[in-house]
N, C-alpha and C positions, 0 to 999 in steps of 0.2 A: 113610452116615447112618442112625442107628438109627430104628426105627419110632416110638419115643416122641418123638424130636426132630422127626420129620416131623409127628406129630400136634400137637405144641405149636405148630409154625409154622402149621399149617392151622387151628388153633382159632379165631383171630380171623375168618377167612374163613367158617368154619362159622356163626358167630354173625351175620355180615353177610348170609349167603345168603338167609334169609327176607325181609329188607327189600329186598334186590336183586331177588328174584323178584316181590314185590309191586309194586316200582317199574316193572319191565319190563312186567308185565301191565296195571297200571292207568294207566301214563303212555306208555311208548314204543309199546306195541301200538296204542292209539287214534291216536296221531300218525302212525304208519306207515300204518295203514289209511286215515286221512284223506288222506295224501299220495298213496297209490295211487289213491284214488277221484277225486282232482282231475284225473287224466289220462283219465277215462272220461266218456262221455255217459250219465250215470246219472240216471234220473228216479224220482220217488216211485211206488211200486207195482210197480216192475220189479226183479226179483232182480238182485243185483250181477253174478251169473254171466252174465246176459243183456245186460248193458250193453256199449256199443261203445267200444273204445279210440279216442280222438281226439287223443292226444299233448298238445301244449301249447295246443290250441284254447281251452280254458277260461281260460287265463292271457292269451291274446291278446284274448279277449272282455273281460276285466277292463280291459285297457289302452285298448280302444276304446269302452267303455261310458261315456257321459256321466254316467249316474246314479252310477257308481262314483266318478268324479272329484268330483262334487258331494258325495257321502257322505264321501269322504276329506278334503275340505276342512272339512266340518262336524265330522268327528271330531277333526282336528288343532286346530281352533279351540276346540272344547269341552274337550278334554283339557288343553291348555296353559293355557287361561283358568282352569279350575277349580283346577288344581294351584297356579298362581301365587297366586290369591286365597286359597285355603285355607291355603297356607303363610304368607302375610302375616297373615291374621286369626288363625290358630291360634297362631303364634309370638307375635304381639302379645298375645293373651289370656294366654298362659302367662307372659310377662314382667310383665303387670299383676297377675296373681293368684299369683305365686310367693311374695310376702311374706305373713306372717301377717295374716289379716283375719277379723274375726268373721263367722261363718256361711260360712266357706270351703267346708266340706263340702257345704253346700246348693248353692252356686254350681257346684261341680264336678259334682255329680249332675245339675243342670239342663243343663249343657253336654254331658254324656255321653248324655243321653236320646235325642236324634235318631239317634245311631249305632246304638241298640239296636232301632229300629223297622224292620220288614221293608220292603224296597224297594217292594213293591207297595202297602203301606199309605202309604208316603211319597208315591208317585205319586198315590194317591187323595186324600190330604190336600191336596196342592198343587193338584190339578185342581179340587177344590171351592173352594179359596181363590181361584183364578184365574177362577172362573166369572163371566161378564160380567153376570149378572142378580142372583144372590144371594151371590156371593163376598165375603168380608170385605174384600178389598183394594179392589175397586171401590166397595164401600159406604162405606169410609172416605174414599176420594177424593171421592166425591159429598158427604159430610158436610163436607168441607173446601172445597167449592166448586170442585173440580178435575174435569176431564173423565175419564170412564172410559177405561181402557186395554184394548185387545184383546190380553190377555196371550198366549193360546194360538191365537188365530185370525189373527194377523198374522205374516207371515214376518219382519218386523223385530223383533218382540217375543218370538216363540216360543223361539228359542235362548237369549236372555238369561233368560227365565223358567225354562227347564230348568236353566241354569247356577246360578241362585239356589237352586233346590231341592237341587241336588247340594252346593253350598257349605253349606247349612243342615244337611244330613245328615252330611257327612264332615269338616267343620272340627273337630269334637270329636276325631277320630282324630289329627290333627296336634297339637291342644292337649294330649292325654294324653302323647304321645311327647315333645313339647317340654318339658312340665312335669317329666316324669321326668328328662330330660337336664339341666334347670336344677338340680334338686334333687341331682343327682350331681356337680355341678361342684366343683372344688377350692376349699374355703373359704380356703385360704392365699393363692391367687392373687387372689381378690377382696379379701381383707383388705389385701394388699400394694398393690393398686391404690388402695384408699381412703386408705391412709397416704400414698401418693405424690400425693394430691390429685385423682385422677381423678373426674370427675363421673359421675352415673348413666348418662348417655347414652354417655360414653366407655367405661364398663365394659361396656355392652351391645355396642357396636361392636367394641371391640378385645379383649375377653376372653370375654364370654358367648357371642356368636354364633360366633366361631372355634372355641371348645371344643365347642359344640353341633353343629358342622358334620357330623361323622360320622353322628349320629342324624338330622339334618335331610335328609341325602342319602338315607338309607335310607327315611325317611318319604316324601320326594318320589318316590322310585322306586316304592314300593308304591302310592301314590295314582295315579301316572301309568299303571301297569299296569292298575289297576282302572278308571281313567277310560276307557281304550280298550275295556274289556269291558262297560261299563254297558249295561243293556238294559231292565230291568223298569220303572224310573221313567219313562224316555222313552216306552216302549211304552204305559204307562197314561196318561200325560199327553197325548201328541200323536200317537202311532203314527207318528212320523216327519214329520208334517205341521206346518203347511200346506205342500203341495208336498213338497219334499225339504229344507226348512229345518232340520229337526231329525233327519234320518235319518242316524245314525252307522253305521259299518261293521257293528257287531254286529247292528243292526236290519236292515240290508240282507241280511246273511247269513241271518237268520231268515226274511225275506220270500222270499228266493231259494229256500230249502229247503222251506218249509211253505206258501207262497202260490203261487209259480211251480212248485214241485215239481222243481226242477232241482238235484239233490243234488250232481252233479259240479261245477257252477259254485259252489255254496255251499261245497264243500270247498276249491276254489281260493281263494275269498275268505277262508276261515278260515286257510289257509296264509299268505296275504298279511298278515293281521292278526297272526298269530303271528310272522312275520318282523319286523314293525314293533316289536312288544314286545321281541323278542330284541335288536334293534339298540339300542333305548333302554336295555335292561338292561346290555348290554355296554359302552355308552358311559358309563353311570353308574359301573360297576365300574372301568373304566379311569381315569375321573376320580378315583375314590377312591384307587386304587393310586398314581397320579401325585402326588396331594396328600400321601399318607402318605410317599412317597419323598422329596418335597421337605422335609417336616417333619423326617424323620429326618436328612436331610443338614444342615439348618439346626441341628438340635440337636447333631449331631456337631461341626459347626464351632464352635458356641458353647462346647461342652465343651473342645475343643482350644485355643480362645483363652483 
């Protein structure tokens, strides 16, 4: 093989090399370091070289810790609740606002604004709105003759209050993706459905939503991953309280590392959270692959028929 031919074959890899190096340094190295640290009794202020290897003790501690089980349950409840409600509200708004309406650009701008606000600011906004004395929500309830609600001080209300704040901030994300998916749908399929006498509701159920499904799956996956990692809003609003009613795993990781100063255990918790996100990601991709294969098979059968 001539040198020029070898160079031509190696050229694509040479162009990919810088990106691969950045990926290894910025992604794989921290994950590897985190994994190694999870097997050591490493505390804040102690050099890693002086830490003690303790095998899987940190992972055994996770399984035995009642606080972890509580945080895990809160995390699962929070993540699945916000994703389901955000998908329902976001897709619903997109279906309502897809048709030409006067002032549509204003409506879209208003819906997008919460997503543009920094999470810490969102936490402060909702913390002041939930304030039991001068918050606008309890003030409105009192004006209507209704009793005030302990939004952030009651274990029964704290998690729903945080969920409402997250829905307010991230529903626009689902709305934008859903609206883009609606606007890219095949006009011929919708026109054919109208000619066949399909009602608006039948068009939504049997045409629009199935054609939007690839985009909706990706949107749900992105929001699910982000919901497992949310920290700032809950940290500002409740700091995980009252008790452990709003302490999700990311907040427990923060407290384990920077309050208890147990970096090894925090690394093990981080690996556990990473494993959950990976499982969800793989499951969503497998669902997408299976669905695409079934659609291709059905299309091939229809063409053969």
